[in-house]
PyMOL Python script that loads the backbone (N, CA, C, O; Angstrom):
from pymol import cmd

cmd.read_pdbstr("""\
ATOM      1  N   UNK A   1     127.905 165.127  93.278  1.00  0.00           N
ATOM      2  CA  UNK A   1     129.056 166.173  93.750  1.00  0.00           C
ATOM      3  C   UNK A   1     129.532 167.800  92.548  1.00  0.00           C
ATOM      4  O   UNK A   1     130.004 167.688  91.417  1.00  0.00           O
ATOM      5  N   UNK A   2     129.214 169.138  93.260  1.00  0.00           N
ATOM      6  CA  UNK A   2     129.565 170.085  92.258  1.00  0.00           C
ATOM      7  C   UNK A   2     131.454 170.484  92.740  1.00  0.00           C
ATOM      8  O   UNK A   2     131.822 170.534  93.914  1.00  0.00           O
ATOM      9  N   UNK A   3     132.174 170.664  91.815  1.00  0.00           N
ATOM     10  CA  UNK A   3     133.637 170.408  92.523  1.00  0.00           C
ATOM     11  C   UNK A   3     133.760 172.122  92.800  1.00  0.00           C
ATOM     12  O   UNK A   3     134.425 172.709  93.653  1.00  0.00           O
ATOM     13  N   UNK A   4     133.087 172.527  92.011  1.00  0.00           N
ATOM     14  CA  UNK A   4     133.948 174.393  92.164  1.00  0.00           C
ATOM     15  C   UNK A   4     132.742 175.104  93.687  1.00  0.00           C
ATOM     16  O   UNK A   4     133.038 175.954  94.526  1.00  0.00           O
ATOM     17  N   UNK A   5     131.430 174.340  93.526  1.00  0.00           N
ATOM     18  CA  UNK A   5     130.909 174.966  95.115  1.00  0.00           C
ATOM     19  C   UNK A   5     131.345 174.641  96.273  1.00  0.00           C
ATOM     20  O   UNK A   5     131.574 175.427  97.193  1.00  0.00           O
ATOM     21  N   UNK A   6     131.522 173.111  96.287  1.00  0.00           N
ATOM     22  CA  UNK A   6     132.031 172.372  96.952  1.00  0.00           C
ATOM     23  C   UNK A   6     133.341 172.627  97.504  1.00  0.00           C
ATOM     24  O   UNK A   6     133.439 172.778  98.722  1.00  0.00           O
ATOM     25  N   UNK A   7     134.714 172.716  96.502  1.00  0.00           N
ATOM     26  CA  UNK A   7     135.596 173.809  96.978  1.00  0.00           C
ATOM     27  C   UNK A   7     135.622 175.279  97.489  1.00  0.00           C
ATOM     28  O   UNK A   7     136.454 175.547  98.356  1.00  0.00           O
ATOM     29  N   UNK A   8     134.792 176.259  97.038  1.00  0.00           N
ATOM     30  CA  UNK A   8     134.643 177.328  97.632  1.00  0.00           C
ATOM     31  C   UNK A   8     133.805 177.107  99.223  1.00  0.00           C
ATOM     32  O   UNK A   8     133.983 177.967 100.086  1.00  0.00           O
ATOM     33  N   UNK A   9     133.288 176.418  99.387  1.00  0.00           N
ATOM     34  CA  UNK A   9     131.748 176.170 101.234  1.00  0.00           C
ATOM     35  C   UNK A   9     133.767 175.817 101.911  1.00  0.00           C
ATOM     36  O   UNK A   9     134.307 176.458 102.813  1.00  0.00           O
ATOM     37  N   UNK A  10     134.321 174.827 101.221  1.00  0.00           N
ATOM     38  CA  UNK A  10     135.129 173.872 101.962  1.00  0.00           C
ATOM     39  C   UNK A  10     136.134 175.040 102.655  1.00  0.00           C
ATOM     40  O   UNK A  10     136.539 174.995 103.816  1.00  0.00           O
ATOM     41  N   UNK A  11     136.440 176.085 101.679  1.00  0.00           N
ATOM     42  CA  UNK A  11     137.472 176.860 102.115  1.00  0.00           C
ATOM     43  C   UNK A  11     136.493 178.156 103.005  1.00  0.00           C
ATOM     44  O   UNK A  11     137.159 178.962 103.654  1.00  0.00           O
ATOM     45  N   UNK A  12     135.337 178.273 103.006  1.00  0.00           N
ATOM     46  CA  UNK A  12     135.072 179.523 103.418  1.00  0.00           C
ATOM     47  C   UNK A  12     134.721 178.459 105.047  1.00  0.00           C
ATOM     48  O   UNK A  12     134.868 179.162 106.047  1.00  0.00           O
ATOM     49  N   UNK A  13     134.419 177.366 105.289  1.00  0.00           N
ATOM     50  CA  UNK A  13     134.531 176.595 106.373  1.00  0.00           C
ATOM     51  C   UNK A  13     135.419 176.611 107.098  1.00  0.00           C
ATOM     52  O   UNK A  13     135.218 176.087 108.193  1.00  0.00           O
ATOM     53  N   UNK A  14     136.774 177.204 106.827  1.00  0.00           N
ATOM     54  CA  UNK A  14     137.729 176.940 107.384  1.00  0.00           C
ATOM     55  C   UNK A  14     138.694 177.650 107.419  1.00  0.00           C
ATOM     56  O   UNK A  14     139.847 177.355 107.733  1.00  0.00           O
ATOM     57  N   UNK A  15     138.089 179.031 106.962  1.00  0.00           N
ATOM     58  CA  UNK A  15     138.331 180.277 107.224  1.00  0.00           C
ATOM     59  C   UNK A  15     137.292 180.926 108.387  1.00  0.00           C
ATOM     60  O   UNK A  15     137.473 182.022 108.918  1.00  0.00           O
ATOM     61  N   UNK A  16     136.026 179.902 108.704  1.00  0.00           N
ATOM     62  CA  UNK A  16     135.135 180.271 109.801  1.00  0.00           C
ATOM     63  C   UNK A  16     136.133 179.839 111.178  1.00  0.00           C
ATOM     64  O   UNK A  16     136.176 180.496 112.218  1.00  0.00           O
ATOM     65  N   UNK A  17     137.000 178.429 110.873  1.00  0.00           N
ATOM     66  CA  UNK A  17     137.425 178.278 111.842  1.00  0.00           C
ATOM     67  C   UNK A  17     137.220 176.760 112.093  1.00  0.00           C
ATOM     68  O   UNK A  17     137.934 176.365 113.015  1.00  0.00           O
ATOM     69  N   UNK A  18     136.317 175.641 111.440  1.00  0.00           N
ATOM     70  CA  UNK A  18     136.033 174.817 110.709  1.00  0.00           C
ATOM     71  C   UNK A  18     137.590 173.768 111.133  1.00  0.00           C
ATOM     72  O   UNK A  18     138.527 174.546 111.319  1.00  0.00           O
ATOM     73  N   UNK A  19     137.942 172.575 111.275  1.00  0.00           N
ATOM     74  CA  UNK A  19     138.927 171.302 110.957  1.00  0.00           C
ATOM     75  C   UNK A  19     138.503 171.147 110.102  1.00  0.00           C
ATOM     76  O   UNK A  19     137.327 170.785 110.071  1.00  0.00           O
ATOM     77  N   UNK A  20     139.376 171.378 108.724  1.00  0.00           N
ATOM     78  CA  UNK A  20     139.470 170.933 107.439  1.00  0.00           C
ATOM     79  C   UNK A  20     138.151 169.199 106.700  1.00  0.00           C
ATOM     80  O   UNK A  20     137.761 168.722 105.634  1.00  0.00           O
ATOM     81  N   UNK A  21     138.001 168.920 108.468  1.00  0.00           N
ATOM     82  CA  UNK A  21     137.032 166.751 108.060  1.00  0.00           C
ATOM     83  C   UNK A  21     136.192 167.516 108.297  1.00  0.00           C
ATOM     84  O   UNK A  21     135.127 166.956 108.040  1.00  0.00           O
ATOM     85  N   UNK A  22     135.852 169.498 109.004  1.00  0.00           N
ATOM     86  CA  UNK A  22     134.577 168.963 109.848  1.00  0.00           C
ATOM     87  C   UNK A  22     133.340 169.620 108.165  1.00  0.00           C
ATOM     88  O   UNK A  22     133.662 170.110 107.083  1.00  0.00           O
ATOM     89  N   UNK A  23     131.955 169.269 108.775  1.00  0.00           N
ATOM     90  CA  UNK A  23     130.783 169.595 107.557  1.00  0.00           C
ATOM     91  C   UNK A  23     131.282 170.436 106.498  1.00  0.00           C
ATOM     92  O   UNK A  23     132.271 171.027 106.930  1.00  0.00           O
ATOM     93  N   UNK A  24     131.112 170.655 105.669  1.00  0.00           N
ATOM     94  CA  UNK A  24     131.038 171.958 104.869  1.00  0.00           C
ATOM     95  C   UNK A  24     129.387 172.807 104.495  1.00  0.00           C
ATOM     96  O   UNK A  24     128.964 173.956 104.615  1.00  0.00           O
ATOM     97  N   UNK A  25     128.723 171.239 103.900  1.00  0.00           N
ATOM     98  CA  UNK A  25     127.728 171.810 103.825  1.00  0.00           C
ATOM     99  C   UNK A  25     126.613 172.685 103.926  1.00  0.00           C
ATOM    100  O   UNK A  25     125.567 172.807 103.289  1.00  0.00           O
ATOM    101  N   UNK A  26     127.203 173.349 105.054  1.00  0.00           N
ATOM    102  CA  UNK A  26     126.321 174.539 106.202  1.00  0.00           C
ATOM    103  C   UNK A  26     126.840 175.886 105.292  1.00  0.00           C
ATOM    104  O   UNK A  26     126.498 177.048 105.511  1.00  0.00           O
ATOM    105  N   UNK A  27     127.341 175.631 104.700  1.00  0.00           N
ATOM    106  CA  UNK A  27     128.140 177.457 103.707  1.00  0.00           C
ATOM    107  C   UNK A  27     127.709 176.703 101.830  1.00  0.00           C
ATOM    108  O   UNK A  27     127.961 177.233 100.748  1.00  0.00           O
ATOM    109  N   UNK A  28     127.386 176.074 101.958  1.00  0.00           N
ATOM    110  CA  UNK A  28     127.011 175.844 100.307  1.00  0.00           C
ATOM    111  C   UNK A  28     126.398 177.006 100.365  1.00  0.00           C
ATOM    112  O   UNK A  28     127.278 177.798 100.027  1.00  0.00           O
ATOM    113  N   UNK A  29     124.992 177.884 100.683  1.00  0.00           N
ATOM    114  CA  UNK A  29     124.352 178.758 100.374  1.00  0.00           C
ATOM    115  C   UNK A  29     125.761 180.320 100.330  1.00  0.00           C
ATOM    116  O   UNK A  29     126.036 180.773  99.219  1.00  0.00           O
ATOM    117  N   UNK A  30     126.099 180.612 100.935  1.00  0.00           N
ATOM    118  CA  UNK A  30     127.291 181.478 100.968  1.00  0.00           C
ATOM    119  C   UNK A  30     128.059 181.754 100.043  1.00  0.00           C
ATOM    120  O   UNK A  30     128.241 182.903  99.640  1.00  0.00           O
ATOM    121  N   UNK A  31     128.855 180.283  99.381  1.00  0.00           N
ATOM    122  CA  UNK A  31     129.522 179.518  98.685  1.00  0.00           C
ATOM    123  C   UNK A  31     129.266 179.504  97.024  1.00  0.00           C
ATOM    124  O   UNK A  31     130.082 179.546  96.104  1.00  0.00           O
ATOM    125  N   UNK A  32     127.806 179.429  97.016  1.00  0.00           N
ATOM    126  CA  UNK A  32     126.992 180.291  95.975  1.00  0.00           C
ATOM    127  C   UNK A  32     126.999 181.591  95.827  1.00  0.00           C
ATOM    128  O   UNK A  32     127.669 182.246  95.028  1.00  0.00           O
ATOM    129  N   UNK A  33     126.108 182.023  96.747  1.00  0.00           N
ATOM    130  CA  UNK A  33     126.813 183.817  96.437  1.00  0.00           C
ATOM    131  C   UNK A  33     127.818 184.003  96.448  1.00  0.00           C
ATOM    132  O   UNK A  33     127.804 184.830  95.537  1.00  0.00           O
ATOM    133  N   UNK A  34     129.233 183.923  96.837  1.00  0.00           N
ATOM    134  CA  UNK A  34     130.430 184.222  96.669  1.00  0.00           C
ATOM    135  C   UNK A  34     130.279 184.113  94.767  1.00  0.00           C
ATOM    136  O   UNK A  34     130.066 185.082  94.037  1.00  0.00           O
ATOM    137  N   UNK A  35     130.428 182.920  94.390  1.00  0.00           N
ATOM    138  CA  UNK A  35     130.774 182.907  92.963  1.00  0.00           C
ATOM    139  C   UNK A  35     129.673 183.415  92.024  1.00  0.00           C
ATOM    140  O   UNK A  35     129.804 183.594  90.813  1.00  0.00           O
ATOM    141  N   UNK A  36     128.910 183.559  92.531  1.00  0.00           N
ATOM    142  CA  UNK A  36     127.376 185.032  91.592  1.00  0.00           C
ATOM    143  C   UNK A  36     128.585 185.811  91.341  1.00  0.00           C
ATOM    144  O   UNK A  36     129.344 185.881  90.375  1.00  0.00           O
ATOM    145  N   UNK A  37     128.551 186.325  92.379  1.00  0.00           N
ATOM    146  CA  UNK A  37     128.756 187.819  92.927  1.00  0.00           C
ATOM    147  C   UNK A  37     130.339 187.825  92.389  1.00  0.00           C
ATOM    148  O   UNK A  37     131.130 188.690  92.764  1.00  0.00           O
ATOM    149  N   UNK A  38     130.705 186.746  91.457  1.00  0.00           N
ATOM    150  CA  UNK A  38     132.347 187.050  90.328  1.00  0.00           C
ATOM    151  C   UNK A  38     130.902 186.583  89.112  1.00  0.00           C
ATOM    152  O   UNK A  38     131.371 186.331  88.002  1.00  0.00           O
ATOM    153  N   UNK A  39     129.718 186.477  89.150  1.00  0.00           N
ATOM    154  CA  UNK A  39     129.653 186.884  87.187  1.00  0.00           C
ATOM    155  C   UNK A  39     129.908 187.969  86.562  1.00  0.00           C
ATOM    156  O   UNK A  39     131.041 188.215  86.149  1.00  0.00           O
ATOM    157  N   UNK A  40     129.455 188.329  86.491  1.00  0.00           N
ATOM    158  CA  UNK A  40     130.221 189.219  85.624  1.00  0.00           C
ATOM    159  C   UNK A  40     131.785 189.802  85.396  1.00  0.00           C
ATOM    160  O   UNK A  40     131.720 190.995  85.691  1.00  0.00           O
ATOM    161  N   UNK A  41     132.703 189.580  85.131  1.00  0.00           N
ATOM    162  CA  UNK A  41     133.870 190.188  85.395  1.00  0.00           C
ATOM    163  C   UNK A  41     134.690 191.672  84.703  1.00  0.00           C
ATOM    164  O   UNK A  41     134.599 192.354  83.682  1.00  0.00           O
ATOM    165  N   UNK A  42     135.392 191.649  85.787  1.00  0.00           N
ATOM    166  CA  UNK A  42     135.877 193.435  85.724  1.00  0.00           C
ATOM    167  C   UNK A  42     137.064 193.531  84.352  1.00  0.00           C
ATOM    168  O   UNK A  42     137.786 192.643  83.898  1.00  0.00           O
ATOM    169  N   UNK A  43     136.970 194.426  84.096  1.00  0.00           N
ATOM    170  CA  UNK A  43     137.388 195.050  83.100  1.00  0.00           C
ATOM    171  C   UNK A  43     139.043 194.454  83.292  1.00  0.00           C
ATOM    172  O   UNK A  43     139.505 193.791  82.364  1.00  0.00           O
ATOM    173  N   UNK A  44     139.738 194.670  84.293  1.00  0.00           N
ATOM    174  CA  UNK A  44     141.231 193.557  83.264  1.00  0.00           C
ATOM    175  C   UNK A  44     141.194 192.047  83.549  1.00  0.00           C
ATOM    176  O   UNK A  44     142.089 191.260  83.242  1.00  0.00           O
ATOM    177  N   UNK A  45     139.876 191.699  84.267  1.00  0.00           N
ATOM    178  CA  UNK A  45     139.584 190.486  83.989  1.00  0.00           C
ATOM    179  C   UNK A  45     139.073 189.510  82.720  1.00  0.00           C
ATOM    180  O   UNK A  45     139.146 188.351  82.312  1.00  0.00           O
ATOM    181  N   UNK A  46     138.517 190.788  82.401  1.00  0.00           N
ATOM    182  CA  UNK A  46     138.273 190.447  80.771  1.00  0.00           C
ATOM    183  C   UNK A  46     139.610 190.988  79.463  1.00  0.00           C
ATOM    184  O   UNK A  46     139.636 190.780  78.250  1.00  0.00           O
ATOM    185  N   UNK A  47     140.660 191.778  80.431  1.00  0.00           N
ATOM    186  CA  UNK A  47     141.425 191.978  79.113  1.00  0.00           C
ATOM    187  C   UNK A  47     142.480 190.840  78.878  1.00  0.00           C
ATOM    188  O   UNK A  47     143.007 190.386  77.863  1.00  0.00           O
ATOM    189  N   UNK A  48     142.596 190.513  80.437  1.00  0.00           N
ATOM    190  CA  UNK A  48     143.524 189.096  80.676  1.00  0.00           C
ATOM    191  C   UNK A  48     143.309 187.635  79.988  1.00  0.00           C
ATOM    192  O   UNK A  48     144.038 186.649  79.883  1.00  0.00           O
ATOM    193  N   UNK A  49     141.249 188.100  79.335  1.00  0.00           N
ATOM    194  CA  UNK A  49     140.882 186.662  79.342  1.00  0.00           C
ATOM    195  C   UNK A  49     141.068 186.501  77.053  1.00  0.00           C
ATOM    196  O   UNK A  49     141.309 185.623  76.226  1.00  0.00           O
ATOM    197  N   UNK A  50     140.738 188.051  77.078  1.00  0.00           N
ATOM    198  CA  UNK A  50     141.162 188.508  75.111  1.00  0.00           C
ATOM    199  C   UNK A  50     142.389 188.155  75.465  1.00  0.00           C
ATOM    200  O   UNK A  50     142.182 187.595  76.542  1.00  0.00           O
ATOM    201  N   UNK A  51     143.512 188.112  75.274  1.00  0.00           N
ATOM    202  CA  UNK A  51     144.325 187.364  74.813  1.00  0.00           C
ATOM    203  C   UNK A  51     145.045 185.962  74.825  1.00  0.00           C
ATOM    204  O   UNK A  51     146.082 185.642  74.244  1.00  0.00           O
ATOM    205  N   UNK A  52     144.416 185.384  75.449  1.00  0.00           N
ATOM    206  CA  UNK A  52     143.360 183.902  74.908  1.00  0.00           C
ATOM    207  C   UNK A  52     143.350 183.820  73.454  1.00  0.00           C
ATOM    208  O   UNK A  52     144.064 183.030  72.836  1.00  0.00           O
ATOM    209  N   UNK A  53     142.506 184.670  72.886  1.00  0.00           N
ATOM    210  CA  UNK A  53     141.504 184.588  71.260  1.00  0.00           C
ATOM    211  C   UNK A  53     142.296 184.956  70.439  1.00  0.00           C
ATOM    212  O   UNK A  53     142.077 184.549  69.298  1.00  0.00           O
ATOM    213  N   UNK A  54     143.782 186.046  70.693  1.00  0.00           N
ATOM    214  CA  UNK A  54     143.993 186.150  69.087  1.00  0.00           C
ATOM    215  C   UNK A  54     144.985 187.042  70.260  1.00  0.00           C
ATOM    216  O   UNK A  54     144.557 187.566  71.288  1.00  0.00           O
ATOM    217  N   UNK A  55     146.372 187.038  69.788  1.00  0.00           N
ATOM    218  CA  UNK A  55     147.255 188.762  69.797  1.00  0.00           C
ATOM    219  C   UNK A  55     147.080 189.744  70.615  1.00  0.00           C
ATOM    220  O   UNK A  55     147.839 189.989  71.552  1.00  0.00           O
ATOM    221  N   UNK A  56     146.109 190.359  70.337  1.00  0.00           N
ATOM    222  CA  UNK A  56     145.834 191.460  70.161  1.00  0.00           C
ATOM    223  C   UNK A  56     144.879 191.434  70.922  1.00  0.00           C
ATOM    224  O   UNK A  56     144.171 190.469  70.633  1.00  0.00           O
ATOM    225  N   UNK A  57     144.191 192.428  72.379  1.00  0.00           N
ATOM    226  CA  UNK A  57     142.888 192.539  73.475  1.00  0.00           C
ATOM    227  C   UNK A  57     142.228 193.590  73.099  1.00  0.00           C
ATOM    228  O   UNK A  57     142.081 194.569  73.831  1.00  0.00           O
ATOM    229  N   UNK A  58     141.651 193.478  71.641  1.00  0.00           N
ATOM    230  CA  UNK A  58     140.204 194.260  71.625  1.00  0.00           C
ATOM    231  C   UNK A  58     139.268 194.301  72.142  1.00  0.00           C
ATOM    232  O   UNK A  58     139.250 193.665  73.196  1.00  0.00           O
ATOM    233  N   UNK A  59     138.120 194.954  71.791  1.00  0.00           N
ATOM    234  CA  UNK A  59     137.226 194.910  72.661  1.00  0.00           C
ATOM    235  C   UNK A  59     135.796 193.591  72.060  1.00  0.00           C
ATOM    236  O   UNK A  59     134.643 193.254  72.329  1.00  0.00           O
ATOM    237  N   UNK A  60     137.287 193.172  70.825  1.00  0.00           N
ATOM    238  CA  UNK A  60     135.102 191.603  70.806  1.00  0.00           C
ATOM    239  C   UNK A  60     136.305 191.101  71.274  1.00  0.00           C
ATOM    240  O   UNK A  60     136.029 191.355  72.446  1.00  0.00           O
ATOM    241  N   UNK A  61     137.646 190.495  71.369  1.00  0.00           N
ATOM    242  CA  UNK A  61     138.277 188.980  72.267  1.00  0.00           C
ATOM    243  C   UNK A  61     137.789 189.974  73.472  1.00  0.00           C
ATOM    244  O   UNK A  61     137.578 189.295  74.476  1.00  0.00           O
ATOM    245  N   UNK A  62     137.624 190.906  73.621  1.00  0.00           N
ATOM    246  CA  UNK A  62     137.544 190.809  75.288  1.00  0.00           C
ATOM    247  C   UNK A  62     135.522 190.362  76.176  1.00  0.00           C
ATOM    248  O   UNK A  62     135.080 190.080  77.290  1.00  0.00           O
ATOM    249  N   UNK A  63     134.979 190.572  74.767  1.00  0.00           N
ATOM    250  CA  UNK A  63     133.642 190.800  74.810  1.00  0.00           C
ATOM    251  C   UNK A  63     133.343 189.285  74.911  1.00  0.00           C
ATOM    252  O   UNK A  63     132.742 188.818  75.879  1.00  0.00           O
ATOM    253  N   UNK A  64     133.852 188.421  73.719  1.00  0.00           N
ATOM    254  CA  UNK A  64     134.065 186.808  73.441  1.00  0.00           C
ATOM    255  C   UNK A  64     134.916 185.932  74.600  1.00  0.00           C
ATOM    256  O   UNK A  64     135.066 184.711  74.655  1.00  0.00           O
ATOM    257  N   UNK A  65     135.433 186.997  75.526  1.00  0.00           N
ATOM    258  CA  UNK A  65     136.544 186.921  76.431  1.00  0.00           C
ATOM    259  C   UNK A  65     135.231 186.413  78.192  1.00  0.00           C
ATOM    260  O   UNK A  65     135.379 185.433  78.921  1.00  0.00           O
ATOM    261  N   UNK A  66     134.444 187.196  78.276  1.00  0.00           N
ATOM    262  CA  UNK A  66     133.373 187.861  79.296  1.00  0.00           C
ATOM    263  C   UNK A  66     132.008 186.928  79.116  1.00  0.00           C
ATOM    264  O   UNK A  66     131.438 186.341  80.036  1.00  0.00           O
ATOM    265  N   UNK A  67     131.532 186.929  77.404  1.00  0.00           N
ATOM    266  CA  UNK A  67     130.635 185.433  77.398  1.00  0.00           C
ATOM    267  C   UNK A  67     131.379 184.092  77.873  1.00  0.00           C
ATOM    268  O   UNK A  67     130.988 183.241  78.671  1.00  0.00           O
ATOM    269  N   UNK A  68     132.266 184.146  77.325  1.00  0.00           N
ATOM    270  CA  UNK A  68     132.987 182.167  77.995  1.00  0.00           C
ATOM    271  C   UNK A  68     133.602 182.462  79.717  1.00  0.00           C
ATOM    272  O   UNK A  68     133.578 181.361  80.267  1.00  0.00           O
ATOM    273  N   UNK A  69     134.001 183.284  80.473  1.00  0.00           N
ATOM    274  CA  UNK A  69     134.304 183.657  81.723  1.00  0.00           C
ATOM    275  C   UNK A  69     132.397 183.533  82.157  1.00  0.00           C
ATOM    276  O   UNK A  69     132.237 182.622  82.970  1.00  0.00           O
ATOM    277  N   UNK A  70     131.100 184.216  81.791  1.00  0.00           N
ATOM    278  CA  UNK A  70     129.926 184.184  81.927  1.00  0.00           C
ATOM    279  C   UNK A  70     129.284 182.779  81.979  1.00  0.00           C
ATOM    280  O   UNK A  70     128.485 182.339  82.806  1.00  0.00           O
ATOM    281  N   UNK A  71     129.786 182.229  80.976  1.00  0.00           N
ATOM    282  CA  UNK A  71     129.548 180.630  80.998  1.00  0.00           C
ATOM    283  C   UNK A  71     129.639 179.613  82.094  1.00  0.00           C
ATOM    284  O   UNK A  71     129.115 178.747  82.794  1.00  0.00           O
ATOM    285  N   UNK A  72     130.957 180.526  81.656  1.00  0.00           N
ATOM    286  CA  UNK A  72     131.825 179.317  82.805  1.00  0.00           C
ATOM    287  C   UNK A  72     130.969 179.377  83.869  1.00  0.00           C
ATOM    288  O   UNK A  72     130.276 178.398  84.147  1.00  0.00           O
ATOM    289  N   UNK A  73     130.906 180.620  84.647  1.00  0.00           N
ATOM    290  CA  UNK A  73     130.346 181.048  86.137  1.00  0.00           C
ATOM    291  C   UNK A  73     129.183 180.544  86.574  1.00  0.00           C
ATOM    292  O   UNK A  73     128.719 180.472  87.712  1.00  0.00           O
ATOM    293  N   UNK A  74     128.616 180.077  85.146  1.00  0.00           N
ATOM    294  CA  UNK A  74     126.684 180.372  85.348  1.00  0.00           C
ATOM    295  C   UNK A  74     126.846 177.912  85.514  1.00  0.00           C
ATOM    296  O   UNK A  74     126.212 177.118  86.210  1.00  0.00           O
ATOM    297  N   UNK A  75     127.597 177.775  84.829  1.00  0.00           N
ATOM    298  CA  UNK A  75     127.550 176.479  84.725  1.00  0.00           C
ATOM    299  C   UNK A  75     128.343 175.940  86.592  1.00  0.00           C
ATOM    300  O   UNK A  75     128.142 174.857  87.141  1.00  0.00           O
ATOM    301  N   UNK A  76     128.987 176.814  87.011  1.00  0.00           N
ATOM    302  CA  UNK A  76     129.412 176.383  88.581  1.00  0.00           C
ATOM    303  C   UNK A  76     128.196 176.358  89.233  1.00  0.00           C
ATOM    304  O   UNK A  76     127.892 175.357  89.881  1.00  0.00           O
ATOM    305  N   UNK A  77     127.454 177.308  89.161  1.00  0.00           N
ATOM    306  CA  UNK A  77     126.075 177.132  90.152  1.00  0.00           C
ATOM    307  C   UNK A  77     124.873 176.312  89.690  1.00  0.00           C
ATOM    308  O   UNK A  77     123.922 176.054  90.428  1.00  0.00           O
ATOM    309  N   UNK A  78     124.984 175.905  88.369  1.00  0.00           N
ATOM    310  CA  UNK A  78     123.965 175.047  88.120  1.00  0.00           C
ATOM    311  C   UNK A  78     124.274 173.648  88.588  1.00  0.00           C
ATOM    312  O   UNK A  78     123.362 172.825  88.666  1.00  0.00           O
ATOM    313  N   UNK A  79     125.272 173.400  88.840  1.00  0.00           N
ATOM    314  CA  UNK A  79     126.004 171.880  89.576  1.00  0.00           C
ATOM    315  C   UNK A  79     125.526 172.264  90.833  1.00  0.00           C
ATOM    316  O   UNK A  79     125.627 173.324  91.451  1.00  0.00           O
ATOM    317  N   UNK A  80     124.723 170.681  91.219  1.00  0.00           N
ATOM    318  CA  UNK A  80     124.130 170.238  92.300  1.00  0.00           C
ATOM    319  C   UNK A  80     124.707 169.210  92.984  1.00  0.00           C
ATOM    320  O   UNK A  80     125.198 168.123  92.682  1.00  0.00           O
ATOM    321  N   UNK A  81     124.475 169.993  94.240  1.00  0.00           N
ATOM    322  CA  UNK A  81     125.304 168.817  95.369  1.00  0.00           C
ATOM    323  C   UNK A  81     124.726 167.614  95.294  1.00  0.00           C
ATOM    324  O   UNK A  81     123.769 167.226  94.623  1.00  0.00           O
ATOM    325  N   UNK A  82     125.157 167.275  95.773  1.00  0.00           N
ATOM    326  CA  UNK A  82     124.785 165.309  95.712  1.00  0.00           C
ATOM    327  C   UNK A  82     125.080 164.958  96.830  1.00  0.00           C
ATOM    328  O   UNK A  82     124.972 163.776  97.154  1.00  0.00           O
TER     329      UNK A  82
END
""", "prot")
cmd.dss("prot")
cmd.show_as("cartoon", "prot")
cmd.util.cbc("prot")
cmd.orient("prot")
């Protein structure tokens, strides 16, 4: 089971008016699309992530944060539904 895709799909299902116990699988494709849309972090996201690499938020740290973030999104999208 994929945690992130299922979480997003369940949220989309609930937002569509379905009860929490209803089947979320019809929302898998929109969930994957929503996650994919976040693949490139915004400048603010990169700066926030850079703060965790060192005390300064220079461009190199921002670049590193963006790479890590991108890898995390790719991992979420690569998960298979079981």
